C-alpha positions in Angstrom: 178.5 -195.2 244.5 180.0 -191.8 245.5 178.9 -190.2 242.7 175.2 -192.4 241.9 172.8 -189.8 241.6 169.3 -191.0 243.8 167.4 -192.4 241.6 169.6 -194.4 240.4 171.2 -195.8 244.1 167.2 -195.8 244.3 166.9 -198.3 241.2 170.2 -200.2 242.4 168.3 -201.0 246.4 164.8 -202.0 244.5 166.8 -204.5 242.3 168.1 -206.5 244.9 165.1 -208.3 245.5 164.7 -209.2 249.5 162.2 -211.0 251.7 160.0 -209.4 254.2 158.7 -210.7 257.0 156.5 -208.2 259.2 155.7 -209.1 263.2 154.0 -206.9 265.8 157.4 -205.3 267.1 160.2 -205.2 264.0 160.5 -206.2 260.3 162.5 -208.1 259.0 164.3 -207.8 255.3 166.6 -210.6 254.3 168.9 -210.3 251.4 170.8 -212.6 249.7 174.7 -213.2 250.5 175.1 -212.9 247.1 174.2 -209.5 247.9 177.1 -206.6 245.8 175.6 -203.8 248.3 175.9 -205.4 252.2 178.5 -203.2 253.3 176.1 -199.8 252.0 172.5 -201.2 253.6 175.0 -202.5 256.8 175.9 -198.8 257.0 173.0 -197.6 256.5 171.1 -199.8 259.2 173.6 -198.3 261.5 172.7 -194.7 260.7 169.0 -195.7 261.0 169.6 -197.4 264.3 171.6 -194.2 265.6 167.5 -192.1 264.7 165.9 -190.9 267.9 162.5 -192.5 268.6 160.2 -189.7 268.4 157.7 -192.0 269.0 
């Protein structure tokens, strides 16, 4: 993934197939326990959480 293009990363992540549940306060994305990109998604989630809330 280090040399992957943006299009390739987008395509790989879109093909995961996840269950999305939207509530009043949060969005929950459930992926399979056998997901090959769990480590990448975990890093992305941690980085998203560090973005300051401007709203």
